[in-house]
FIMAR-788445 format. One record per residue: residue in three letters; y, z, x of N, C-alpha, C in turn. Coordinates in steps of 0.1 Angstrom, whole numbers, plus 5000, padded with zeros to 4 digits. Example, Ala and Ser with C-alpha at 12.3 -4.5 7.8 and 13.67 -1.06 7.14 Angstrom:
<recs>
Ala494350785132495550785123496750785132 Ser497850715128498950715137500050795129 
</recs>
This chain:
<recs>
Met331054054324330654094310330253974302 Ser329053984296328553864288329353854275 Ser329253744268329953724256329453814245 Lys328153844245327653944235328154084238 Thr328254124250328854254253330254264249 Ala331054154252332454154249332654164233 Ala331754094226331854094212331454234206 Asp330454294212330054434208331254524210 Glu331854524222332954614225334154594215 Glu334454474211335554444202335154504188 Ala333954474184333454524170333554684170 Ile333054744181333154894182334554944182 Arg335454874189336854914189337454904175 Val337154804168337654784154337154904145 Phe335854924146335255034138335855164141 Ala336055194154336555324159337955344154 Glu338755244154340155254150340255274135 Asn339455204127339355224113338955364109 Leu337855414117337355544114338455654117 Arg339255634128340355724131341355734120 Gln341655614114342655614103342055684091 Leu340755664088340155714076340055874078 Leu339755914090339656064092340956134091 Leu342056064095343356114094344156084082 Ala343356044071344056024058344656144053 Ser345656124044346456234039345656334031 Pro345756464034345056564026345856614014 Leu345256654004345956723993346356863996 Gly345556934004345857064008345257163998 Ser345657293998345157393991345557383976 Lys344757313968344957293954343657313946 Arg343757353934342557363926342257223920 Val341057173922340857033919339657013909 Leu339856913900338756873892338356733897 Ala337056713901336656583906335656513897 Ile335756383896334956303887334256193895 Asp332956193893332156083899331855993887 Pro332555883885332455793873331155723872 Gly330755703859329555623856329555583842 Phe328755483839328555433825327455493818 Arg326255443820325055483812324755633815 Thr324855673827324455813831325655913829 Gly326755863825327955943823328755973836 Cys329756053834330656093845330356233849 Lys330056253862329756393867331156463870 Val331356573865332556653866332356783873 Val333156813884333056943890334457003892 Cys334557133892335757203895335657283908 Leu336657273916336757343929337957423930 Asp337857533938339057613940339857563952 Glu340857633956341757583967341057563980 Ser339957633983339257613995338057523994 Gly337857463982336757373980335457433975 Thr335557563971334357633966334057583952 Phe332757553951332257503938332257603927 Leu332957563916333057663904332257623892 Lys332357493889331757453876331257303876 Tyr330157273869329757133868329457103853 Thr329756983849329356933836329356783836 Ser328856723825328856573824329656533812 Ile330356423812330956363800330556223799 Phe330656163787330156033784331155953776 Pro332355923783333355853776333155703775 His332255643783332155503784330855453777 Pro330655323776329455263770328255313777 Pro327055333770326855313756327255423747 Gln327555543752327855663743329255653737 Asn330255613745331655603740332255723734 Asp331855843739332355963734333756003741 Trp334755913738336055933744336756063741 Ser336756093728337456213723336756343729 Gly335456343729334656463734334956483749 Ala334956363756335256373771336656423773 Ala337556373766338956423768339156573765 Ala338456613754338556753751337956843761 Thr336856803767336156873778337056883790 Leu337656773794338556773806339756863804 Lys340256853792341456933789341157083790 Glu339957123785339557263785339257313799 Leu338657223807338357263821339657283829 Val340657193827341857203834342657333831 Ser342557373818343157493814342457613820 Arg341057613818340357733822340357763837 Tyr340257653845340157673859341557653866 Glu342557643859343957623864344057503874 Ile343457393870343457273878344857223881 Glu345057183893346357123897346356973900 Ala345156923903344956783906343556733902 Ile343556603899342256543895341956423904 Gly340756423909340356313918339156233912 Tyr339256103912338056023906337655923917 Gly336355903917335755813927336155663924 Asn336155583934336655443932335455343930 Gly334255393926333155313924333055263910 Thr331855253905331555203891332355283881 Ala332955223871333655283860334855353864 Ser335355323876336555393882337755363873 Lys338055233870339255203863339255263849 Glu338055253842337955313829338155463829 Thr337655523839337855673840339355713843 Glu339955633851341455653853342155643840 Lys341855543832342555523819342355643810 Leu341155703810340855813802341655933807 Val341655963820342356083825343856073823 Arg344455953825345855943824346355943809 Gly345355923800345755923786345656063780 Ile345356163788345256303783346556383785 Asp346956453775348156543777347556683780 Phe347656723793347156853797348056963795 Gly349256933790350257043787350957093799 Lys350657033811351357063823351156953833 Pro351956943843351856843853350556853861 Val349756743861348456733868348456603876 Ser348456613889348456493898347056423897 Ile347056293897345756223896345656123908 Phe344556123914344356043926342955973926 Met342955853931341755783934341155823947 Val339855843948339255883961338255783965 Asn338355743978337355653983335955723985 Glu334955683977333755753977332655693987 Ser333155613996332155544005331455654013 Gly330055644012329255744020328955864012 Ala329555884000329356013993327856023989 Ser327255913985325855913981324955953993 Ile325355914005324555944017324656094020 Tyr325856144018325956294020325156364010 Ser325256323997324556403986323056413988 Ala322456323996320956333998320656384012 Ser321656424020321456464034321056604035 Glu320556644046320156774049321256874048 Val322456824053323656904052323956944038 Ala323956854028324156874014323156974008 Arg321856954012320857034007321057184012 Glu321457194024321757324029322957394022 Glu323957314019325157374013324857403998 Phe324157313991323957323977322457303973 Pro321657393977320157373975319757373961 Asp320557433952320157433938320757333929 Glu321557243935322257133928321657003930 Asp321756913919321256783920322156693929 Val321556583933322356493942323656443936 Thr323556423923324756373916325856473916 Val325556603915326456713915327156723929 Arg326256703939326756713953327756603956 Gly327456483950328356363952329656393946 Ala329756453935331056483928331756583936 Ile331056683941331656793950332356723962 Ser331556633968332056563980333356483977 Ile333456423965334656353962335856443961 Gly335656563954336656663953337156713966 Arg336156743975336556793988337256693997 Arg336856563995337556454002339056453999 Leu339356483986340656483982341456603988 Leu340756713989341456833995341656814010 Asp340656764017340756744032339756644036 Pro340156514037339156404041338456434054 Leu339156484064338556504077337456604076 Ser337656724069336656824069335356774062 Glu335456684052334356634045333656524051 Leu334456434057333856304063333056334076 Val333356444083332556484095331056514092 Lys330756534079329456574075328556444074 Ile329156334074328456204072328356124085 Asp327256064087327055984099328155874098 Ala328955874109330155784109329755634107 Lys328555594111328055454110327855424095 Ser327655524086327455494072328755474064 Ile329855484071331155464064331555324066 Gly331555244056331855094058333255054060 Val333655084072335055044076335054974089 Gly334254874091334254794103333854654101 Gln333354594112332854454111331754434121 Tyr330654384115329454354123328854484130 Gln329154604125328754724132327154734133 His326454674124324954684125324354594135 Asp325154504141324654414151324954454165 Val325754564167326154604181325154704187 Asn325454734199324654844206324854974199 Gln323855024193323955144184324255274192 Asn323755284204324055404212325455404216 Arg325955284220327355274224328255304212 Leu327855254201328655274188328755424185 Lys327555484186327555634182328455714192 Asp328355684205329155754214330655744211 Ser331055614208332455584206332955654193 Leu332155654182332555714170332555864171 Asp331655924178331656064180332856114188 Asn333356034197334556064205335756064195 Val335755964186336855954177336956074168 Val335756114162335756234154336156354161 Gln335756374173336156494181337656494183 Ser338156374187339656374190340456394177 Cys339956344166340756364153340756514149 Val339556574151339456724147340356804156 Asn340356774169341156854178342656824176 Tyr342956704172344356664170344956734158 Val344156754147344656814135344556964136 Gly343557014143343357164143342457204132 Val341857324133340857374123341157514120 Asp341157544107341257674101339957744103 Val339857844113338557904116337957984105 Asn338858024095338358104084337758024072 Thr337957894072337457814061336557704066 Ala336657664078335957544083334357564083 Ser333757464079332257464079331757454094 Lys330457484095329957474109329857334114 His329757244105329757104109331057054115 Leu332157104108333457074114333757144127 Leu333357264128333557344140332757284152 Thr331657214149330857154160331657054168 Tyr332656994162333456884168334656944176 Val334857074175335957134183335557154197 Ser336457114206336157114221335757264225 Gly334657264232334157394237333057454228 Leu332957414216331957464207330757384206 Thr329557444205328357374203327857404188 Ala326757334185326157364171325757504170 Thr325357574181324957714180326157804179 Thr327157784187328357874186329157844173 Ala329057724168329757694155328957774144 Lys327657774144326857854134327157994136 Asn327258044148327558194150328858234145 Ile329858144146331258174141331158194126 Val330458104119330358114104329558234100 Glu328558274108327758394105328558514107 Tyr329358524118330158634121331258654110 Arg331758544105332758544094332158594081 Gly330858564079330258604067329958754067 Lys329658814079329358954080330559044081 Asn331658994088332759074092334059044084 Gly333958934076335258894069336058794078 Ala337158754073337958654080338458704094 Phe338558614103339158644116340558684115 Lys340958784122342358834121343158794133 Ser342458754144343158704156342258614164 Arg342858534173342058444181341158524190 Ser341658624196340858704205339658764199 Glu339558774186338358824179337158724181 Leu337458604184336458504186335558534198 Leu336058614207335258664219334158754215 Lys334158804202333158894198331958814192 Val332158684190331058594185329958574195 Ala328758584191327658574200327658434207 Met327458434220327358324228328658244230 Leu329758304225331058234227331758314239 Gly331558264251332058334263333558294266 Pro334058354276335458324280335758174283 Lys334758104289335057964292335157884279 Ala334157904270334257834257335457874249 Tyr335857994250337058044243338257974249 Glu338357954262339457884268339557744263 Gln338457674261338457544256338757524242 Cys338357614233338457594219339657664212 Ala340157774218341157854212342357784207 Gly342857684215344057614211343957524199 Phe342657494195342457404184342057474171 Leu341857604172341557694161342757764155 Arg342957764142344057824136343657944127 Ile344558044127344258164118345558184110 Pro345658124098346758144090346858294086 Gly348158344086348358484082348058584093 Ala347758544105347458634116348658714120 Glu348458834125349558924129350458854139 Asn349758794149350558714159350758574153 Pro351958524150352158394144351658284153 Leu351558304166351058204175349658174173 Asp348858264167347458234164347258124154 Asn348358094147348257984137349057864142 Ser349057844155349757734161348957664171 Ala349457554177348757484188349057534201 Val349857644202350057714215348857784219 His348457754231347157814237347457954241 Pro346458044239346658184243347158204257 Glu346858114266347258124280348858114281 Ser349458054270350858034271351658134262 Tyr350958224256351558324248352658404256 Gly352358434269353258504277354558434279 Ile354558294279355758224281356658234268 Val356058234256356758244244357358394243 Glu356558484247357058624247358158644257 Glu358158574268359258574278360458514272 Met360258404264361458344258362058444248 Ala361258514240361758614230362458724237 Gln361958774248362558884256363958834261 Lys364058714266365258664272366358644261 Met365858604249366858584238367058714230 Ser366458824234366558954227366158944212 Cys365058884210364558874196362958874197 Thr362358854185360958854184360358714184 Val359058694186358458564186358658504172 Ser358558584161358758534148360158484146 Asp361158554152362558504151362758364157 Ile362058344169362158214175361558104166 Ile360458134159359858034150360758014138 Ala361358124132362058114120363458064121 Lys364058074133365558044135365757934145 Ser366157814140366357704148367557724158 Asp368557804154369657824163369257894176 Ile368257984175367758054186366957954195 Arg366157874189365357774197366257684205 Lys367357644199368357554205368957614218 Gln369057744218369657814230368757824241 Ile367457804239366457824250366557704260 Asn366657744272366657644283365257624288 Ala364657514286363257494290363057514305 Lys364057474313363857484327363657624332 Asp364157724325364057864329362657914329 Phe361757834322360357894320359357804327 Ile359757704335358757624343358257714354 Asn356857714355356257784366355157694372 Glu354257764380353157684387352157634377 Thr351957714366350957674357351457594345 Ala352757604342353357534331354557454335 Gly354357314334355357224338356357194327 Ala357257104330358357074320357757024307 Tyr356756934308356156884296355456984287 Thr354857084294354157194287355157274279 Ile356257304286357357394279357957314267 Glu358157184269358657104258357757104246 Asp356457084249355357094238355357224231 Ile355557334238355557464232356757474223 Leu357957434227359157444219359057354207 Lys358357244208358257154197357257214187 Glu356257284192355257344183355857464175 Leu356757534182357457644176358357614164 Glu358757484164359557434152358757444139 Lys357457404140356657404128355257444132 Pro355057574135353657614140352657584129 Gly351457534134350357504125350557394115 Arg351657314118351857204109350757094109 Asp350557034098349556934097350156794101 Pro349656734112350356604116350056484107 Arg349256504097348856394088349956374078 Asp350056254072351056224062350856304049 Val351856314041351756384028351156284018 Ile350256334010349556244001350456203990 Glu350256073985351056023974350255973963 Glu350655983951349955933939350055773939 Phe349055713934349055563933348455523920 Arg348955413915348455353902348355203904 Phe347155153899347055003899347854943887 Ala347954813888348754743877348054763864 Glu348854783853348354793840347854653835 Gly346754663827346254533822345454453831 Ile345154503843344354423852343054503856 Ala341954463850340654533852339554453858 Thr339654313856338554223861339254113869 Met338454033876338953923884339553823874 Ser339153803862339653703853341153743849 Asp341553863851342853903848343853863859 Leu343353833870344253793882344553643881 Lys345753603883346253473883347053443896 Pro346953323902347753293914349253313911 Gly349853373920351253403919351653543915 Met350653613909350853753905351153843917 Lys352053933915352254043925351754173919 Val350754233927350154353922350054453933 Pro350054583930349854693940348454703944 Gly348154743956346754763961346754863972 Ile345454903976345254993987344354923997 Val344754944010343954884021342654964022 Thr341554894021340254964022339454934035 Asn339754824042339154794055340054694062 Ile339954704076340754624085339754564095 Thr339854424096339054354106340054274115 Asn339454204124340354114133340853994125 Phe340153964114340653844107341453874095 Gly341754004093342654034081342354174076 Ala342854204064342654334057342154314043 Phe341254404039340754394025341554494017 Val341854454005342754533996342154553983 Asp342054673978341554703964342754693955 Val342654593945343754583935343254623921 Gly342154693921341654753908340754663900 Val340054573906339254483898337754483902 Lys337354593909336054613914335554513925 Gln336454433930336254343941337454333950 Asp337254383962338354373971338854233975 Gly340054213976340654083980340954083995 Leu340953964001341253954015342653904018 Val343453974026344653924031344353874045 His344253744046343953684059345053724069 Val344753734082345653774092346953684092 Ser346753554088347953464087348853494075 His348353584066349153614054349653764054 Leu349453834065349853974066351353984067 Ser351953884073353453894076354053764077 Asn355353754076355953624078356053594093 Lys355853694101355853674116354353664120 Phe354153614132352853594138352253734141 Val351053754137350353884138349053864147 Ser348953934158347853924167346754024163 Asp347254144159346354254155346754304142 Pro345854304132346254344118346654494118 Asn346254574128346554714128348054734131 Glu348754624136350154634138350954634125 Val350254584114350954574101350454664091 Val349154694090348554774079347754884085 Lys347554984077346655104080345755124068 Leu344555184071343655214060344355314050 Asn344055294038344555374027346055354024 Gln346655254031348055224029348255154015 Lys349355194009349655133996350555013999 Val350054893994350754763997351054693984 Met351954593984352154503973351754363978 Val350854303971350254173975350454073964 Thr350453943968350553833959349153763959 Val348753733946347453663945347653513948 Val346853473958346853333962345853243955 Glu344553303955343453223949342453323944 Val341753283933340753363927339453273925 Asp338353303931337153233930336153323924 Ala336053333911335153423904333653393907 Ser333253273908331853233911331353293924 Arg332253293934331853343947332353483950 Lys333053543940333553673941334553693953 Arg335453603953336453603964337853593959 Ile338653683964340053693961340953673973 Ala341753583973342653563985344053613981 Leu344553703990345853763988346853743999 Ser348053773997349053754007350053864007 Met350553904018351654004019352953944024 Lys352953814025354253744030355353764019 Glu356553774024357653784015358253644013 Glu358453604001358953463998360353444003 Asn361153544003362553514007362753524022 Lys361553544029361653554044360753454051 Thr360553334044359753234050360353174062 Glu359453174073359953124085360352974084 Gln361452944091361952804091361152734102 Pro360852604100360152524111361052524123 Arg360352534135361152534147361652394150 Pro362852374155363452244157362652164167 Arg362652034165361951944175362651954188 Thr361851964199362451974212362351854221 Asn361751744215361551624224362751534224 Leu363851574217365151494218366151564226 Pro366951494233368051564240369051624231 Lys369751734235370651804226371751704222 Gly372051704209373151614205372851474202 Ala371551434204371051294202371151264187 Pro371651144184371751104170370451084163 Val370351124151369151104143369150974136 Ser368150894137368050764131367750774116 Asn368450694108368250684094367350564090 Lys366750504100365950394098364650434091 Pro364250354081363050394073361850394082 Lys360950494080359750514088358650444082 Asn357750384090356550324085355550434083 Ser354450404077353450504073352850574085 Phe352650504096352150564109353150664114 Gln354450634114355450724119355550844110 Ser355450824097355450944088354351034090 Ser353150974092351951064095352151134108 Leu352651074118352851134131353851254130 Asp354951224123355951334121355351454113 Ala354551424103353951534095352951614104 Leu352251544113351351614122352151704132 Arg353251644137354051724146354651854139 Asn355151834127355651944119354652054117 Lys353352004114352352104112352052194124 Phe352052124136351852204148353052284152 Asp354252234149355452304152355552434145 Lys354952434132354952554124353952654130 
</recs>
């Protein structure tokens, strides 16, 4: 393998790992959302979405220079939150982000409203794409961008699959590598993430369904069309009525598709229809229903997995089924948490060496991690400053979108560079002892000449 090929493979690996973490970011879930795409001169674009991401309302507000209509913007947001029963607000992390956050947090909505910053990387690409034009043919690109921000908050995975993965800036040197190899790798990551999380067949877009194992662009489109004509799917077996979705494709895709509220609770789980008989056998042996097994942990504890091992289902399969029955249809992604930047820090000039500030990891490379601390310029935590211990791979310490506390090391405003550290001061590693002296050898108190002092300093440097 040539050096260029090896370098390409490493860059692709880094991009793929970052993409995986971004796709598996914490979702807000089924909440009514108000999304804001911040801006100065052209104003902030505001949209309201329902629990499933359906577009309800669009308007613009102008709280920032040059208009400075702060009170009018606040009144508009307050009225929208009340009228559309908004439960959470998401604002993009681009231009005027910090100013928009200040506006939103200063409003008394009369009820608890969660506020989140949303990474809008690639939103502008989506808004001008064929996918966006197909979804919202009558809306302007700015409106589509705001809708994308809101939907990213609801479910990052469902929204990000609509964007060419190469357009999401979470890698290193991705434009210089073999593009076909990069595309194949990223497509595999997207598919594995979609199948890992599972898809609600009654709300998923055809673009998301395309990444489900066994489905093609045609069958995904047919599922959406069937849903539009006949209403929501009531069972997994109903998928067999979809045009061009035969038994083989059904066998591949069924375990990844979820149907919340289905008559058979297993239809909203990762248990494959082929294994339904095993669960029904468990229920029969325990003299209860399948719903009882799911609802009652004491019944599940009495089930002996060995009793249900057969030629088609081994010990691992039975264990996986029992684990899934504990929380059928559970989302494996972490629960989303609110985050706030430090007060009084809006520009690079506000940062001083020694300050400790909260931040969010926005990109990970082999040489360190980039962290947004709320000053419109990400800072770098070099790999040597990620931990007090030696770090060979930054992914061992940080993840994308992770909330971290960092210390400002250096600020170079002219070059727009911020150096940060995640080392803990009270856990500084002690220099390793010199090993060139026999154990118990006396240490000389004789004054050292300048050469000896320099030599010792050099030794200490390498020992560290």
